[in-house]
Each structure stands twice: as C-alpha cells, then as structure tokens.
N, C-alpha and C positions, 0 to 999 in steps of 0.2 A: 326287611333287609336293608332298607335305606334310612331306617330310623336313626341308626347310630350316627350318621353324618349330619342329620338334621339336629340332633342333640348337641352336637359339637358346635354347628353354626350358632344356635340360639344361646348356647353357654359363652362362646367367645365373643359374640356381638353385643353391644349395648342394646338396651330396650329399643328395638327397631321402630316401635310406634311413636317414638319420640324424635326420630330423625326428620329434620326440617330442611336439610341442606339444599336439596334439589327442588323445593317448592312447596306447593300446598299438600298438607298431609291428608286432606279429605278427598278421596276419589271422586272423579267426575261421574257423571251418569253414563249409561250405556256400556260400551265394550271396555272402557277404563275400569269402571267399577267391577264388572265381572272378572277381568283379568286380576285386578288387585285382590279380590276375594279369594281367588284360587291360591295367589302367591302367598297370601296371608296365612291360608291354611297349610301350605307346605312348610313355612318357616315357624309356624305356631305363634303367630302374634295377632293382635286384634285388628290391626289395619296397617297397610303398606303405603307410603307416600308415592304418588304417582310419577314424580320426577327424581326419585332416588335411584342411583345407578346400581344395578343388580350386585356387581362385584365389588366396586369401590366403597359404596355407602352401606349396602345391606350386608356385605361380607359373605355372599353366597359363592359358591363354585359350580363347576360344570355338572357335578353329580346332583346337587340340590336342583339346579335349573333343569336338568333332564326329568327330574320327577315333576317339576311344574309343567313342562311340556306334555308329559304323559297324561297328567290330570286335564290339561286344556283340551287335548284330543278326545277325551271321553265325554266332553261336554257338547251337546248338540247344538247350543246356542253360541259356540265359539268356533273361530276358524282354526285350522291346523296350524301349529307352531312347530318349528323345528329348531335345533340348536344353533344352526346358522342365523336364523331370524333373532335368536336372543343375543348373539355377539354383535349383530349388525344394529339391533335396536335395543340397547341395554337398559331401558327404562320402561315403565308401564305405558307412560304417556307416548313415547315414540313408537313402541310396539303397536299401541292402539291406533295411533294416527297411520301407521303403515298398513294396517288392516282395514282402515276405514272403507276402502273401495272394494274390499274382498270379503263381504259379508256371507256367511254360510247360506247355502240354498235351503229352502224349506225342506223338512224332512218328509219324504213321500209317504203316503199310506201304505199299510202292509199289502202285499200282494197275496193272492189266494194260496200260492204254493211257496211263497218265499218267507224269509224270516220276518220277525216282528220288528217294529221300529227300533226297539232297544238293541236289536242285534245288528242293525245295519248302520255302518258309519256314515256320517254326513259328509257330503262333499262341498268344500268350500269353493270350488271353481271347477267348471267342466273343461276348461281349456287352459293348459300349461302356458305360463308367461315367463319372459326373461327374467333372471334373478335381479337385474337392475331395476326392474319395474315394480315387482312385488314380492314380499318375502315368502310367499307360499307356493306350492305347486299343487297340481291336480291330485285329488285324493285317490288312495288305492281303490281297487275294484271292490264291490260289495261283497260281503261274506258268502252270499249264495253263489255269486259267480265264480268266486275263487274256490269254493268247495267243489263246483262242477268240474274245475280244471286240475283237481288233485287226482291222479290215477290210483286205482285200487292197489292196496299194499300187497306186497309179494307174500306168498304162503310161507310158513315156517318150513314146511316140507321142502319146497324148492330151494330155500335158504340153506337148509342143512345138507341137501344133495349136493348143491353147488359147492360148498365148503368141503365136503368129503372128496369130491373129484379134484378140487384144487390141491388138496393134501396129497392124493395119489400122484398127480402130475408132478409135484414137487419131489416125491420120493423117486419117481421115475427118471427125472431130469438129474438128480443127484447121483443115481446109480450110473447113467450114461456119462456124466462128467467124471465120476470116479474111475470108471473103465478107461476112458480116454487118457486121464492123468497118469494112473498107474502103469498102463501100457506104454505111454511116452517116457515115463521115468525109468522103467525097467530097460527099454531100448537105449536111452542115453547112457545109462549106467554100464551097459555092456561095451562102451567104447574104451579103447586102449590109449592111454596118454591124453594129455590136456588138449591137444589139437583135435583129436578124434571126438572127444567129449564136447567140445566147442562146436564143431561141425553139426554134430547130431542135435545139439540144443538149438542151433540156428534153424535147422530144417523143421524140427518138432514146434519150436516157436512160431515159425511161419505157418505151419499147417494149422496150429491151434488157434492163432489169431484170425486166420481167414475163416476157420470153421465157426468160431464164435460170432464173426461178423456176418457170415452167410446164413447161418441158422435162422436168425430172426426174419431175413428176407424170405427164405423158403417157407417159413411158417405163416407169414403174412399172406403170401400169394396163395398158398394151399388152403388156409383156414378162412381167409377173408375175401380173397380176390381183391377187387378194387372197392376202396371206400366210397360209399355214396352217402348223400344227406337222408338220414333216416332216424327212427327212434325205435328202440327196443327195451323191454324191461330188464331190471336187474335180476340177478341170480338165475337166470335161464340159461339154456344151451348156447344161444347167440352171445350172451354176455360172457360165458366161460371161454369162447373162442376169443372174444374181445379181450379178455384178461390174459390169456396165454401170450398173445402177440404183444400186449402192452408190457408184460412182465419182461419178456425176452428183450424187447427194445431197451427198457430201462437198465437192464444188465449188460447190454452190449458194450464192448470196449471202445466202440466208435465214439461214445459219448466224450472220451478223453481227447478226441481230435477236434472238439469245437473250436472254431476260429481258423480251421484249416479248409483249404479246398477238398480235401478228402471227405470232409463232412458233408459238403454240399453233393459231391458224387454219390455218397451213401444214400441221401434223402432222394435223390433221383432215382436210385435203384429201387426204392420203396415206393415210387410212383409219383413223387412231387415234381411239379412243373416248375423248375428254377432256372432263370436266365444265366447269362454269362456275368462274371465279375461280382457275383453275389458273396457276401461275407455275413456268416452267422456265428455270433459269439456266444449265444446262450446254450448251456449244457442241458436245458429241459428240451429233449428231442421231441419234434411233433410225432403225433401217433397216426392221425388219419391223413397220411401224406398225400393220398390222391386228391384230397381237397384243398391242398395248399398250392397256391400259384404265387410265385415271387419273380418280378421283372428284373431286367439287367441292372446291374449297379446298385442294388439295394443293400443296406447294412442293417442288420438286426443285432443290437447290443446284448450284453449279458444280462441274465435274470429275467428274460422275457418268456411269458407263458403263452403259447399259441399252439395247443395240442390238437385243435380241431374237433374237440368233442367236450361235452360237459355232462354231469350227472345233474338231473333236475326232476324233483318231486318223483323219485322212484324210477326214472327212465334214464338211459344213456341216449343223448342226442349228438349227432355228428352233423357237421355243416362246414361249408367252405371259408377260408380265410385267403383273401386276395390281396396282394400287394403289388403295386405297378413297379415302373422303372424308377431307379434313383430315389428310392423311398428311404427315410430315415426313422427307424423305431428304437427310441431311447431305453435307457435302463429301466428295470423294475416296473415294466408295463404288462398289461394283460390284454390279449386280443381274444374276444368271445368268438363263437361261431357266427357265421352269417355277417362278417365285418369286411370292410375293404378299405384301401387307400389308393388313391389315384397316382399318376406319375408325378414325381417330385414332391409328394407329400410328406409331412413330418408329424411325428407323434412324440411329445416331450417326455421327460423321465416321470416316474410315479403316476402314470396315467393309464387310461384304459378306454377300450372301445367296447360298447355293450352290443348285444345282438341287433343287427339292423343298421348300426351306424356306418356311414360311409364318408371318408375324408375326400373331398374333390381334389382334382389335379392341383398341385402347386400350393395347397393351403397348409398352414400350420395349425395343429390342434394340440391341446394339452388339457389335464384334469380327468377326473373320474366321476361321471363319464365325461369323455372328452368334449371340448367345445373350441370354437375358433380363437386363436390368439395371434398377435403380431410378433411374438417372441421367436427369434431364429435359434433353432437348436443345432444348426449345422455350422460348427465352429472351426473346422480344420480344412484346409485346402486339399484338393486331390493331388495325387503324385503319380509318376509313371510306374505302373504295375502291370506290366505285359504279361501275356499268357505264358511265356517261357519262363518268367520268374515264379509264377505260381506253380508250373510243372516242376521246376527244380526243387522248389520248396517241398512239395509233396513226396518226391523221390527221397530226398534227404531225410525227411521225417520218417518215412517207412523204414529206411535203412537204419536210422538211429534206434528205432523201436525194435526192429526185427533183428538186428545184428549186435546190439549193445544191450539194451535193457532187458527184454525178454530172455535172450539166451543166459545172461548172467543170473537172472532170477530162477530159471528153471534148471540150468546145469550147475548152478552154484552148490546146491545140496549134494549132488553126486560127488563134486570135487572135495567138499568137506568130509563127507563119509569115507571116501577113499584115502584122504590124507590124515584124518583125525580118527584112529581107531576107537578112542574113548567115546567119541560121539556116535560111531556105529554101534558100539556096545550098549550105549544108553538108549537108542531108539530100537534096538532089537534085544529086548531083555529075556532072559531065560524065564521058564514058568514060574519057577520059585522066587524070582526076583519080586514079584508083585507083593509078596508077604514079607520082604526084607525092608526094615526101616532105612537101610542104606540107600535102596533104590529111590525112595521118596526124598531123602536128603539130597542125592545127587540131582534129582529133577528140579527140586526147589533152588538149588545152587544155579543150575542151568537157567532157570526162568529169571532169577534175580540179575544174573550177569547179562542176559540178553535184554531184559527190560530196562535196567538202569543204563547199561551201555548204550542202547538205542536212543534213550532220552537224552543222555549227555552228548552223544554224537550229533543228534538232531539240533540240539541247541548250539553246538558249535558251527554247524553247517549254515543255519539261518542267520547267524550273526556275522559270517565271514564271506561266503561265496556270493551271495546277492550284492554285497557292498562293492566287491570287486568287479562284478558284471556291470554294476551301475555306472561305473566310469566311462563305459562305451556309450552312454545315452545323455544327450544334452536337453535340458529342459526347454520348451518353446520351438524346438526344431521339428520340422515335419519330415517324417520318414515313410518311405513306401512300405506297404504291407508285404509279408512273405519274404522279407530279406534278413540280413544278419541282425539288424538292430530290432526287428520284430521278434526274433527268436530269443534275444537277450531279454526283451521286455517280458515275454511269455515265461521265461525261466524265473525271473524275479517274482512275478505274481505267484507261480506255483510254489516256489520255495518258502517265501516269507508268509503266506497264509496257511499256517498249520493250525488246525483247530485245536489239536490236543494241547498246546501250550497256551492258546487263548483261553481255553477252559481251565487249565491249570492255574494260571495267574489271575484270570478275570474275578470281578467282585471281590478283590482284596488290594492291598497296597502295593502288591508285587507288580501289578499289571502296567503301571506307569514305567517302571523300571525295565520290564520286558519291551514295551514298546519303544522306549528310547534306545534299547539294545538293538532293535530292529532298524532303527534310524528315524523315528518320529521326532519332530521338534515339539516339545511340549513346554517351551518357555519355563518360567519359574513355577514349580508344581506347588499347588496348594493341596496337600494330602487330605483326602477324605476317607480313604479306605474303600471307596466304591466309585473311583473316577471313570471306570469303565467296566462294562458287563463282561460276560463270557463270549460275546459274538461280536467281533469287529474285524472288517476286512478292508482291503485297499488294493490298489494297483501298483503303487510305488511308495514304499513307507519313507524313502528319502526326501519325498516331496509332500509329505503330509504333516500339517502344523495344527496344533490344538492349543488355544490360548489358556492363560493362567485362570484357574478357578472354574473351568468348564467341566460338567460332568456329563457322562454318556450313558444311557441305558443299554439296550441290547439291539443287535441287528443293524449297526452303522456300517454303510458301504461307502468308503471314501472313493470318489470318482477322480483319479488322478490323469486318466488318458481320454482323449477324444478321438474318435475314428470317423473316417469315411470308408467307402467300399475300396479304396485303393491306398489309403494313408492313414498314419495315426500320429499323435503328438502327445508328450507327457507335460503336464504343468503342475505347478504347486497348488495345492487345495488347502486353504486356511479357514479354520473355524476360530471364530473370535473368543475373547476371554468372557468369562462369567456367564457362559451360555448353559442351557440345559437341553439335551437332545433326547426325546423319546425313542420308542422302539421303531424298527424297520424304516430307517431314513437312508436315503441315497444323497450324499452331498457332492454336488458338482463343483469342479475347479472355478466356475464362474459364479458361485453362490453369492447372493447380495445380502448377507446377514453380518452384522458387526458385533458390538459389545452388548452384553446382557440381554440376550434373546432366548425365548423358550420356543423350541421347536418340537411340536406335538407329535405324536405317534402318526406314521405314514403321511406325514406332511410333504408336500412337494416344495423343495427349496427353491425360491425365485431367482432367476439369472438375469432379470431385467429391472429397470427402475432405480430408485435410490437405495442406499444401504439401509437395511432396517436395524434399528437399535432400540433397547429399551422396551421391546414389545414381545408379545407371543405371536406364533403363526400356526395356523391350523388349517387341515384341508388341502385339496388338490382341485383346482388351483388354490393356492393358500390365501388366507385373509388374516387380518390382525385380530388379535384377542388380547386380554390383559396379560402381562408378563407373569404375575403372580396374584393370588388373592389372599384376603385376611387369614382364612383357615390355614394355608400352607405356611404362614409366619409363626405359627404356634410353637415350633421347635427351634426357632432362631437362637435362643438363649443357649442352646446346646452345641453350637457351631463356631463359638469363639472362645478365646482365653484358656484358662486352666481347665474349665470343664471339658472343652473339646480335646485338649491334650490327654486328660484322664481317660475319657471315653474311647478316644482313637486308640490309645495303648491297649485298652481292653479288647476293643475290636480286632486289632492286629493279632493279639494272642489267639482269640477265637478262630480267626481266619487261618492262622498258621496250623492250628490242629485240624482244621477242615481240609487244608491242603494235604497234610499227613495222611488222613483218613481216605482222600481221594486216591492218592498213589497206592496206599495198601490195598484198597478195594480192587484197583486195576491190577495190581501184582497178584493177588490171589486168583482173579479171573484168568490171567495169562497162565498161571501155574496149573490150574484145573485144566485148560485147554491143552496145555503141553502133556499132561497125563492122558488125556482122551487120544491125543495124537500118537503117543508111544504105545497106547493099547491097541489101536487100530493097526499100528505097523506090526505089533506082535502077532495079531490075529489075521493078518493079510495072507500068510502062507497057507492057512487052512480054510478061510473063508472068501479069499479073493477081493474083488473090487467091492462087493457088499459091505465088507469091513469098513472101507473108507466112506462109503455112503452112510453107513450107520453113525460113524464118528462126525459126520457133517449134521445129521439130525440131532445127535446128542449135544454137539457143540451149540447149535441154535437153542435147543430146549434148555439147556443149563444156563445159557446167557439170559433168557427171558426170565426164568425163575430166580436166578442169582440177583439180577439188578432190580427186580420187583422186591426181593427180600432187603437189599440195601437201601432201596427208596423208602420202603415202609419204616425201616429202622432209623432212617434219619429223621423221622417225624415222630419217633416214639411209638410206632404202631397205632397212631391216632390220627383222624382226619384233621387236615388243617382248618383253622377258623379264620373268619375275617379279621383283618388288622388295620389299625390306623396308629402308626407310631413313627418315631424318628429312626433314621438309619443309624443312629448311635444307641439304639436300644437291643437288648439281647434277643427280642422276638424276631427282629429283622435279621440278626446274624444268623439265627437258626434257619431262617427262610433262605438266606444265601447258602448255607450248608446243604439244604434240600436241593437247590438248583444245581450245585456242583456235583452232588453224590448221584443225582437222578439221571443217569445216562440212558437214553432211549433211541440212540441212532439206529439200532437194530430193528425198530419197530416199522421202518419204511418197507422192510421186506415183506410185511403183512398187509400193506396197502390194498384195498379192494377185495379183502377176504373176510370171512366172519371171525377169523382168529384175532384180528386186531381189536375188535370189540371185546373178546375175552380177555386180552392182555390189558386193556385199559381198565376193565373191571377188576382185575387182579391188582392193578395200581390204585384203585380206589375210587375211579370215576363211576358215576351213575349213568350207565349206558343202557338205553332201552333195547327192545327187540328189533332184529332185522335192520340195525343202522348201517348205512353204506358209508364208508371211510375211505376216501380215495387219496389221503394224504393230509389230514388234519393234525395239527400239533396243539396239545393241551399242556401248557407249562405247569399249572397247578391242577392235578388230575382230581383230587378229592373235592375240590370247590366246583365242579362241573357236573351238570345234569343235562343229559340229551335224551329226548323221548323217542318212542318207538318210530320205526320206519323213516327216521330223518336221513338226510343226504348231505354228506360233508365232502366238498371237493378238493381237489389238489391245492395246496398251498395255502389253505385256510388255517386261521389261528383262533382259538378261544382262550384269551388271557386273562386271568382273573387277578390281576395286579397292576399297579402303576406306581412309578416313582417321579416325583417332581422336586428337584433339588433335594433338600434333606428330609423330605416327607414320604413315607411309603404308605400305600393303601391297598387292600386286597378285600375282595367280596365274592360272593357265589354269583354265577351265571347260570341261567336255566333256559334250555331250548325245549319247546314243546314237542308234540308228536308230528311227525310229517314235515318238519321244516327243511329248508334247503339253504345251504351257504354256498354262494357262488364261488367260482376259482379266485383264489387269492384274497377272499374276504377276511377281515379282521374284527373280532368281536371282543370288546373290553369287558371290564368287571362290572358287577352289579347289574347285569342285563337281564331282561325277561323278554323272551321271544315266544309269542303264542303259537298255538298249533296251526300247521299248515302254512306259516309265514315264510317268505322267500327273501333272501338278502342277495343282491346283484354281485356280480363279480367286482374284485378289488375294492369294495366297500369298506369303510370304516365305521362300525357301529360303536358310538361313544359309551362311555361308562354311564350306568344308570338309566339308559334308555329302555322303554318298554314298547315292543312291536306288537300290535294287535293280532289277533289270530286271522290268517289268511291274507294278511297285508303284504304288499310288495315294497320293499325299502331298497335304496341304493344310493350310491353316492359317497364322497369323502368330505364331510361327514355324512353319514347315511341319514335319510329321510324318506318320506312316503314318495313313491314314484308312480306315474301313469301306468296302467296295465298295458303290457306288451304281449298281445296274443299271437304274435308271429310264431310259426312252427309249433303251436300247442293245440291246434284243432284235432290232429290225429290223436293226441293224448286224451282229449275230451271224449271223442268217439269210443276210443278203447275202454275208458272208464264206464261209460254208460252201457257198453255191450258186455263188460266183464262180469263173470259171476262173482258171488260173494267169496271172500277170501277164506281159504281152509287152513286152519292152524296145524 
C-alpha cells in the first residue's frame, strides 16, 4: 500500500547514502544505529546519516515517516515513536537523544494463560510524562487485556430483527405524518377566501409545530424515562428505544431554533438541568438530556458535540456532561461522557475533553485531549441582556415562524391550486393521463421551471438581501444578544450559507466568483481551478478575507463572530496569502498565521504568540512542521507559465461539463420526485393517507438507488484506485467530478440502522457484518474497508485522500474487525487499524499510520494512549458472562 510513495521518494531524492550535510554518515552504536537501520529499510538505501533532516535532507514526507514509526513500534528493542516525535526531533540523532532516558522495559516472560512475547507489545514507560519532557507516552494495554475488554459481538439474528423493527417504525411514522398532513391540507383547502385560508394555515401550522416538538418529549419520557449512566449492547430492545428517541429528536424542528432561549427551554423539558442566561448555538442537540448540567451564564458555540452518549466496542454508553457557571465552550469541540468544567472555565476551539477529564474552576484548556493553557478565549465583553429581552425575542421568533413562514408554506399550495387551474389539473391527472406523452412533457416543463427558477431566485437573494442587512451591523461593536442586531446577524448567516451553491461552484474556477458575489475579499485572485472545495461556511461573508494564492480544501469554517452568554461582536477574519488549508479547519478572527503557511487537517489555529509565517502547523494544540517537502515539489513545473494556462483551460472545460452533469442529475431527480408526488395525489382519493406514505417510501428508495447509480457511473462503474498526481492532471479532474456527483446527504436518515451498511456497500465500500454507523462519512467509498462488528460514532470521517498545494494523493484505508472510532474522529488515507483497536474522540489519525490490534490511540495527531478503564468494568463482566455469539 505504501510502496508507491516510497518509490517516489527514492526516485526523486539523490542517493541518500551520500548525503553528508548534517554530519557523520556512519550511525553511532545503540539506539541511533537501530533507528537508522529501520529508516534505511523504509527508504530502501544502505544507510542513513544520523544528522540528516528527515524532510529537508532526505526528502521524506509524513506518509513515509508514518511507515517508519509503524516499523519502530514493532521492534521490542526500540521505544514507541509517534509522528509528533518525528516533527519535534527531525533527525536520527536528535530522536535517539530524546529517547535516551526512555529505554523500553524488558519484555516479560509469557504467562501461562496469556499471549506469547511476540504478541505482547513492549511498554516503553509505565508512567506517562509531560510532552515537554519526553517524546513518548505510556504504551497501550497488552493485547490480552484489551481482548478481555472487548464485549461479545452482537448476533446476526438480533441485528436483523432490530433492522426490521426500525423499518416498520419508519413506515408507521410515515403513515402517521401522512394522515396528519393530508387531513390538515384538506381542512385548509375548505377555506373560503384568502383570509380564511390564511387563518386556517396559521392554526394548522401552530398545531403541527407544537405536535412535532412535543412528540419527541412524550416519546422520551415514555420509552426511556430518565437517562442514567449505564451501558447496553447494540441492536437489542433497549437500543431500539434509544434509536427511536434519538431519531425523533434529530428530526425535531426545534433544532432550527439553536441560539434561541426557546432551545434551552426545550432541553429543560427533556430533563436537562440548565441555569439562567445560557446560550447554546450548536445544532447538534444533546440526547441524554437528564445527564446534562449547565450552570448560569454559560455559552456553548456552534458545531459542539455533547450528546451524552457514545458507542464503544459494541455498546452504547451514557454518562454525564457537567458545565459550571460562566463556562465558555468554543467551536468544533467534543465533550465525551464523564467530563466536566468548573465555574468560569474555558475550552478552546478545535479541542476535546476525553472521558474522565475535568477542567477546574477558572482554568483555560485547549487541545485534543485538552490540556491547560494561558490563552484567553473569552474575547468579547458582556452586555445588558435582561430576561425581558430574551422573552420578547422568543415571542417574536414564534410569531414570525407560526404567523409568517409556516402558514405560507402550508397554505401556499392551497392558494396556488385555487388560483391556477392548470396546476390543479397537473397534480390531479385523469387515469388515462399516465399513458399520455403530453402528461410527462407537462411534468418535465413544470420541473424545469421550478428547479431553474428556484436556483436563479436563490442566487439573486443570497447576493442582495444579506448585503442590505449587513449595513445595520458595524464590525467591532459589541451588541446584546436577542436584539434587533442579533436577528440581523442570524439572517445573514442563514441566507449566505447555502450548501447547494457551494457544491455547485466548488472545486472549480467558479467558486472564487461566487464567494466574491457573496462578499468575500479575495484580493488579487490567482486562479488554480481548485481554490476552494465544496464545503466552506462563514458567519459574515463581508468580513471574510483570503489572500492571493491561498488554496482551501474542504470543511473550512470562518469564525467572524465572537460570543458571550449576553453579547456578540463581528470582526474581520483574514487568512494570509500563499497559504494552504487542509480539511475541517475553524479559522478564528484572532488567528495568528500570516504568509505562506500550511494548516494541516483539523489543526487548531493559534490565537496567541507571534504571527506564524513560512511554516506548517499540525495538531491541537498546534506545533510547527515543514511548510512543504521535496516530494510535493514534483509538480511545480505545471503551476507556472504557458503550461499552467494550457492545463487550467483544459481543467475549466472539464469542470464546466461536470457542473452541467451535476445540474442535469439533480433536475432528473426532481422530475421523478414530481412524478411520484403526482401519482400519490392521483391515488389519494382511493387509498387515502397510505398513498402519501407510500410516496414517501418510494421517494427515499428512488433517491438511494438513483444517486448510487450516478455515483458509480461517475467512476465508470469501476472502483477508484490510489492516486498521486497534480491537480492539473485528468485523473484529479475525474476525482473532482466524483465528489460533485456523489450526493449522499440522504444517508443521514439511515444512521444507527443496518440499512446504512447496505447503502455503503451499494456505493462500493467494503463494510463487514453488523457494523454500527452512527454518522460516519466516507468521501471515497470504494477505497474503504471496515471489518465486522466495528463501531463508528457520530461525526467520524474516513477520508482516503489529501491535497497539499498542487499535489493530490489518495490511498486505501482499512479498519479491522471490532474497531471503534470515537465521536468526531478523523482517519486519513493509507491507514491500517488492527482488530479491536480504539481511536479516542476528536482524534486525527494521520496518513500512513498503522494502529496495532487492540491498541488505544487518541489525540491530534493520534498516538498511543494509556489505557482508560473507567466505565468499562461492566462491559468486561458482561463479556466473560455472555454466551458465544449465534450467527
């Protein structure tokens, strides 16, 4: 798997054995000699100079050095080495010196009932030490101990029964929703005159909204009662009740009210203990609400995951999350179960608290897993935000929703049918009409008009309305929450972050023009055809600046707003020129990066210290790495002059065809959905509400099959292969076409069910038996292998590609059987994870890493972690007492 990258390294580098820049070419005795032997084997040379820089002199990259680390870990006579150690000590000599006082412990003799010495990892240290003192951490638990902690796999019978019941529950809910919707529509349609139609729409909208909000509350208290700290196996009856409540909450319209006091009231109704003046901006609604405690004046910013549960080695584990008063939880953070923060504590962005971590009163922590810091993330002063202001905001928000938006959406169709007889005839065809070509022609015309009209109207709105609204907000001024300016700010965020347009224009030359149209300041554009990916969001586009020559991969979140529990302020966020930003980066307005920086995937952008320039940053908390390596310069000759102009023109043509295919595919999908809808309307008089429920099932089924066909067609019905190429080569353009055509937003509806595994297999992924997927995203499905009984938590990503400046690389990633990926974990390409291995929440497993079987890794970047046995004793006992699995 890694051989291709090694061949490139040895081909591009001069004879490494002749390099003498850094010092003596002959390795010293002891640990230097052993490390040099391993590295020489990786890069396929006779010997490696001990003082030669891994990246600058030897031309290695992180993929090659990850293979080096994996080989070192397999040696009983060498200590464990992580990628962070490689970057901190980038020569054999410095690495050996750092490990001089951390020699591995002797290998213990085999126990009577334990594994052989060759099966037991050697532990370099029994006591974890501070990163500033030694480059290694305590080793993972022995394989025998880890095996004992893995519960017995769920039986296939229980897995199938659970999936069948989930499908029946979905059908029942669809029928119930259809009965309510059709009954309401008929009642509204009986109104006489516009005023009567509007009043009926308001009443039904209010009843429908309250019903959709109340139903999850009733289901939670009926099926669950109070959430308690416990464990239960996947796919059983307890899990089924858990899944029903989770699904109802995830589909509740209250999620749209995140950032409102109504959201807090709703969580209290679900059992959460939340104090006064709390603001929660995250749309990820907590599930185990009885285990959530939040003190007064706390602010939880957007994209925070604190559900109160996790899936772990075939079990669902629930546990408390406790936040004191005046706590700040920043963006893109993960709070695992059994975590807490004291009064006045802070957690920085792109950080996480692992199980058992507790931030003391008044302390500031950041990183993954979090550690103490002096950085102050509380950057905006409080403002006067009385209870009366919050109450008025809630009342106005409800009135706006129930009197304006929902009535127009529900009653608008009745008005159209009454005022436009042609539309009524189209949606109520005669039986013979289904065999008439004119019927399908009219349906196609309607679909084209609605689809194109909505797209053009949307483009007009996102470019004009927010620009007018933005005149009411001044950068740098502190405004109170829940006032006029807060409403304006939320409207700008909502209107300008339209995923459809970002996907349409992303990964093409059109994205820079679209972002400029939104209001971005992009300086003088150096067009690459891939300046931005398809996922970029912001809080205020008019205060977002990106320098010349900067390229952004996917998942960039520009943080233009700072919040307290009573106030907010918008500020300009500037990303310097000639930068490259990897995936899943939240960039704050106080970011301390300047020119020519590489920001690696999931990096925590620093907001303190000097401005970093001409360096790379990796990890959370971040540390410096080389800006680029020799291998990535291989394609530089394609990025300048006539060659660039010629290839960019060819890329633009290819991308233009891709955009056309994307729009055509969506139009065809919309056309077929229109036909299904008209068929359901025609069958309604004879079948009633079941016709509408049937249309819902058919729509979902068609969407799955259709987009699977589109995705497989975009790759020529062949699995993708590992790539190492320039972004100006046709192989990469075809990969961009795959990304754009492969729409799988619908797959979230299948989280936590066996059907998601079926869909991923349909898309080409190699998914084993009884895999639990609670929300994992696989950008390249055909390059992923997941073993039996693995557990994939919400927010996890297995990404089999990477782009750094003009170089694109992809490779396969393999997860063994019984693996667990923690909440928000990110797995890069070329990765091998052994059976039963576990990756902690919010971890970033770098490209090329090899995780041994039954090991526990975590952190950003991920490395071996000490065994955390908290809340796992019950799982061990269940495993020892459980009978053998029955397939």
